[in-house]
C-alpha positions in Angstrom: -33.7 -32.0 -8.5 -35.2 -33.8 -11.5 -33.6 -36.5 -13.5 -32.6 -34.0 -16.3 -30.6 -31.9 -13.8 -29.0 -34.9 -12.2 -27.8 -36.2 -15.6 -26.4 -32.8 -16.5 -24.5 -32.5 -13.3 -23.3 -36.1 -13.3 -21.9 -35.4 -16.7 -19.7 -32.9 -15.0 -18.7 -35.3 -12.3 -20.7 -33.5 -9.6 -23.6 -35.9 -9.2 -22.9 -36.0 -5.4 -23.0 -32.2 -5.0 -23.8 -31.2 -1.4 -24.2 -27.6 -0.4 -24.2 -27.0 3.4 -26.3 -24.2 4.8 -24.6 -20.9 5.6 -23.3 -20.8 9.2 -25.4 -18.8 11.5 -24.0 -15.5 12.7 -25.3 -15.9 16.2 -22.8 -17.5 18.6 -25.5 -19.1 20.8 -25.7 -22.9 20.8 -28.8 -25.0 21.2 -29.5 -28.4 22.7 -32.5 -30.7 22.3 -33.0 -33.5 24.8 -33.9 -37.0 23.8 -37.6 -37.3 22.9 -40.0 -38.9 25.3 -43.2 -40.8 24.2 -46.5 -38.9 24.4 -48.8 -41.7 23.3 -49.8 -39.6 20.3 -49.4 -40.9 16.7 -49.5 -38.9 13.5 -47.7 -35.8 12.0 -48.0 -32.0 11.8 -48.4 -31.2 15.5 -49.3 -27.7 16.6 -49.0 -26.9 20.3 -50.5 -24.1 22.4 -50.2 -23.8 26.2 -53.1 -24.1 28.6 -51.0 -23.3 31.6 -47.3 -23.8 32.7 -47.6 -27.6 32.7 -50.3 -28.4 30.2 -50.5 -28.0 26.4 -53.1 -28.5 23.7 -51.6 -30.4 20.7 -53.4 -30.5 17.4 -52.2 -33.3 15.1 -53.2 -35.8 12.5 -54.6 -39.2 13.7 -51.9 -41.1 11.8 -53.0 -44.3 10.0 -56.5 -43.9 11.6 -57.1 -40.7 9.6 -58.8 -37.5 10.7 -57.6 -34.7 13.0 -57.2 -34.7 16.8 -56.6 -32.4 19.6 -54.8 -33.9 22.6 -54.4 -32.5 26.1 -50.8 -33.1 27.3 -49.7 -32.6 30.9 -46.0 -32.6 31.6 -44.7 -36.0 32.3 -47.8 -37.9 31.5 -49.5 -39.5 28.4 -51.8 -37.3 26.3 -55.6 -37.7 26.0 -57.2 -37.1 22.6 -60.4 -35.5 21.3 -61.6 -35.9 17.7 -62.1 -32.7 15.8 -64.7 -32.1 13.1 -63.7 -32.0 9.4 -63.9 -28.2 9.1 -60.6 -28.0 11.1 -58.9 -29.0 7.9 -55.3 -30.2 8.1 -52.0 -28.7 9.3 -53.7 -26.6 11.9 -52.0 -23.5 13.4 -53.3 -20.5 15.4 -52.2 -17.2 16.8 -53.4 -14.7 19.5 -53.9 -11.3 17.8 -53.1 -7.9 19.3 -56.7 -7.5 20.4 -56.6 -10.8 22.4 -58.7 -12.8 20.0 -57.5 -16.1 18.5 -57.3 -16.9 14.8 -56.7 -20.3 13.2 -55.1 -21.2 9.9 -55.3 -24.5 8.2 -55.2 -26.3 4.8 -58.4 -27.2 2.9 -58.2 -29.9 0.3 -60.8 -29.8 -2.5 -62.3 -32.7 -4.3 -60.0 -32.2 -7.3 -56.9 -32.3 -5.1 -56.3 -28.5 -5.1 -55.1 -27.2 -1.7 -55.6 -23.8 -0.2 -54.8 -22.1 3.1 -57.9 -20.8 5.0 -58.5 -19.0 8.2 -61.2 -18.7 10.8 -61.6 -17.2 14.3 -61.4 -19.8 17.1 -62.9 -19.8 20.5 -62.5 -22.3 23.4 -65.3 -23.4 25.7 -64.2 -25.7 28.5 -61.1 -26.5 26.5 -63.0 -27.4 23.3 -62.3 -25.3 20.2 -65.0 -24.0 17.9 -64.2 -22.4 14.5 -66.1 -19.3 13.3 -66.8 -18.4 9.7 -64.0 -19.8 7.4 -62.5 -17.7 4.7 -60.0 -18.8 2.0 -56.8 -16.7 1.6 -56.1 -17.4 -2.1 -52.8 -19.2 -1.2 -53.1 -22.3 -3.3 -51.3 -25.3 -4.7 -52.3 -27.7 -7.5 -53.1 -31.3 -6.9 -49.8 -32.3 -8.4 -47.8 -30.3 -5.8 -47.4 -32.7 -2.9 -44.6 -30.9 -1.2 -46.7 -28.0 -0.2 -48.4 -26.7 3.0 -47.6 -27.2 6.7 -48.3 -23.5 7.4 -47.0 -21.8 10.5 -48.5 -18.6 11.8 -46.9 -15.9 14.0 -47.6 -12.4 15.1 -44.7 -10.0 14.2 -43.4 -7.4 16.6 -45.5 -4.9 14.6 -48.7 -6.8 15.3 -49.1 -8.2 11.8 -49.7 -11.9 11.1 -47.1 -13.7 9.0 -47.7 -17.2 7.5 -44.8 -19.5 6.5 -45.3 -22.6 4.5 -43.5 -25.2 2.4 -43.5 -24.6 -1.4 -42.1 -26.6 -4.3 -43.4 -24.7 -7.4 -41.5 -27.0 -9.9 -43.3 -30.2 -8.6 -45.9 -31.4 -11.0 -45.1 -28.8 -13.6 -41.5 -29.6 -14.7 -38.5 -28.8 -12.4 -35.7 -26.5 -13.1 -33.6 -27.3 -16.1 -30.1 -25.7 -16.5 -29.1 -24.4 -19.9 -26.0 -25.4 -21.7 -24.3 -22.2 -20.7 -25.2 -22.8 -17.1 -23.7 -26.3 -17.2 -20.5 -25.0 -18.8 -20.3 -22.1 -16.3 -20.6 -24.5 -13.3 -17.9 -26.8 -14.7 -15.5 -23.9 -15.2 -16.2 -22.4 -11.8 -15.7 -25.6 -9.9 -12.9 -27.1 -11.9 -12.2 -30.8 -12.5 -10.6 -31.5 -9.1 -13.3 -29.7 -7.3 -16.0 -31.5 -9.2 -14.5 -34.9 -8.4 -14.3 -34.0 -4.7 -18.0 -33.1 -4.6 -18.9 -36.2 -6.5 -17.1 -38.3 -3.8 -20.0 -37.6 -1.4 -17.7 -36.7 1.4 -18.8 -34.0 3.9 -17.7 -30.6 2.7 -15.6 -28.2 4.7 -17.2 -24.8 5.3 -14.8 -23.3 2.8 -15.7 -25.8 0.1 -19.4 -25.5 0.8 -19.1 -21.8 0.4 -17.2 -22.2 -2.9 -19.9 -24.5 -4.3 -22.7 -22.2 -3.3 -20.8 -19.2 -4.8 -20.4 -21.2 -8.1 -24.1 -22.0 -8.3 -25.0 -18.3 -7.7 -22.5 -17.2 -10.3 -24.0 -19.5 -12.8 -27.6 -18.4 -11.9 -28.6 -21.9 -10.7 -31.2 -21.6 -7.9 -29.9 -23.0 -4.6 -33.3 -24.7 -4.2 -32.5 -26.8 -7.3 -29.4 -28.3 -5.6 -31.0 -29.5 -2.4 -30.0 -29.2 1.3 -27.7 -32.3 1.4 -28.0 -33.8 -2.0 -29.9 -33.7 -5.3 -33.4 -34.7 -4.5 -34.7 -32.0 -2.1 -36.1 -28.9 -3.9 -38.6 -27.7 -1.3 -38.4 -24.1 -0.1 -40.0 -22.1 2.7 -42.0 -19.0 1.7 -44.1 -16.5 3.5 -46.8 -13.9 3.3 -47.6 -11.0 5.7 -51.1 -9.7 6.6 -52.1 -6.2 5.5 -53.4 -5.4 9.0 -53.6 -6.8 12.5 -56.8 -8.8 11.7 -54.8 -11.5 9.9 -57.4 -12.1 7.2 -55.7 -10.6 4.1 -52.2 -11.4 3.0 -49.5 -10.1 0.6 -46.7 -12.5 -0.4 -43.2 -11.6 0.8 -40.7 -11.4 -2.0 -38.3 -14.3 -2.5 -37.7 -17.3 -0.4 -37.2 -17.5 3.4 -35.1 -20.7 3.2 -34.2 -22.9 0.2 -32.2 -26.2 -0.2 -34.9 -28.6 0.9 -35.7 -27.5 4.4 -39.3 -27.9 5.4 -41.8 -27.8 8.4 -40.9 -24.4 9.8 -42.1 -23.4 13.3 -41.2 -19.8 14.4 -40.4 -20.2 18.1 -39.4 -16.6 18.7 -40.5 -13.4 16.8 -38.5 -10.8 18.7 -37.2 -7.7 16.9 -33.6 -8.5 15.9 -33.7 -12.0 17.3 -36.0 -14.5 15.5 -35.7 -18.3 15.9 -37.1 -21.1 13.8 -37.2 -24.8 14.1 -37.3 -26.8 10.9 -36.5 -30.2 9.4 -34.9 -31.5 6.2 -37.2 -32.9 3.6 -38.3 -36.6 3.1 -36.3 -36.7 -0.2 -33.1 -36.8 1.9 -33.7 -39.4 4.6 -33.2 -39.5 7.5 -35.0 -36.3 8.2 -33.4 -34.2 11.0 -34.3 -31.1 13.0 -32.3 -27.9 12.7 -32.6 -24.4 14.0 -32.3 -21.1 12.1 -31.9 -17.5 13.2 -33.0 -14.2 11.7 -33.0 -10.5 12.5 -36.3 -9.7 10.7 -38.1 -13.0 10.1 -37.4 -12.7 6.3 -33.6 -13.5 5.8 -32.7 -16.7 7.7 -29.5 -18.6 8.4 -29.6 -22.3 9.3 -27.2 -23.6 12.0 -25.0 -26.3 10.5 -25.3 -28.7 13.5 -28.5 -30.8 13.5 -30.5 -31.1 16.7 -31.4 -34.7 16.2 -29.3 -37.8 15.3 -29.4 -39.7 12.1 -30.7 -42.9 13.7 -34.4 -42.0 13.0 -36.6 -39.5 11.1 -37.5 -36.3 12.9 -40.0 -33.8 11.3 -42.8 -31.3 11.9 -41.4 -29.6 15.1 -43.5 -27.2 17.2 -42.5 -25.5 20.4 -44.0 -23.9 23.4 -41.8 -21.5 25.3 -41.3 -22.4 29.0 -38.6 -19.9 30.0 -36.4 -17.1 28.6 -34.2 -19.6 26.8 -36.2 -22.8 27.0 -38.9 -24.5 25.0 -41.0 -27.7 25.1 -40.8 -29.2 21.6 -43.1 -31.7 20.1 -42.2 -33.4 16.8 -43.1 -36.5 14.7 -40.6 -39.4 14.8 -40.5 -42.4 12.5 -38.1 -45.4 12.2 -35.2 -44.8 9.8 -36.4 -47.6 7.5 -40.0 -46.4 7.3 -39.8 -42.6 6.8 -43.4 -42.4 5.6 -45.2 -44.5 8.2 -45.3 -45.4 11.9 -45.0 -41.8 13.0 -45.1 -41.2 16.8 -45.1 -37.8 18.4 -42.5 -37.2 21.1 -41.7 -34.3 23.4 -38.3 -32.8 24.2 -36.8 -29.8 25.8 -34.8 -27.2 23.8 -32.4 -24.9 25.5 -30.3 -22.0 24.2 
């Protein structure tokens, strides 16, 4: 939330407003084991299995720069291979209904403009090669830093859906409430409720629901209020392909998830039972991993309990399914005091 919004809300004694995510309807619980070192540094990992014990992990090269692909065998350190520049950044890929593979990644132009592109990908002796690259028209301006990290999945209908982080207000002036909206919010919450929110204490589910209802009534976007505070305004959006080739996309209406959650990875796209890993944004350190569920891949609910502790930053999760209710999860980890540096990629096991 920008300074204007913060000043307006502080004037109503709700500067510490926290809106917890809506509890998930599914009763299943999830557990993520403690991460083990992989020897890989960097962020934005994408993993695809080679066999039951070995994965290929695409990721940034950290402070060294560039893009790498690492071969990771269970229980051992990963070995890396440098990738050419045409692989772009934030690489992800899917296997289409016809058995071919297609990659999606971000291209950054000289003026800082960013765009999601796609290309067919083939592997020879474990080394990937991209075919002809085409741009998808999904763009962001140079001033929109909180954008990208696409994730690609194939829906039960055989279409490709892309999810990515968006923050349309960044670089172009964030949301600003009107006087009527400020008055509405103060009336809906009341003085006592506003003071409780301003205290910064954790909200009960009932109070969190009341705060969210007040924001909705006053037509204040949930994304303007943040996941756990006032600084995270990122949202997750999506687009679905017009056919099974995955080369032309139409934006899906609305937002998939708001309130500052980022770095989505769809780990299950089963009709009536979708699962997503995601993290909180860097504006609300420490970043932590969460899981969300959906029935159709469009309307999502985030489980309230985080998967990772608050003792370090956890971001950019990606999973490889290893059983009916089990996944191998790679994610970037950084010390709590240095959220934007010293990222190491670790591996854990997620069970449902």
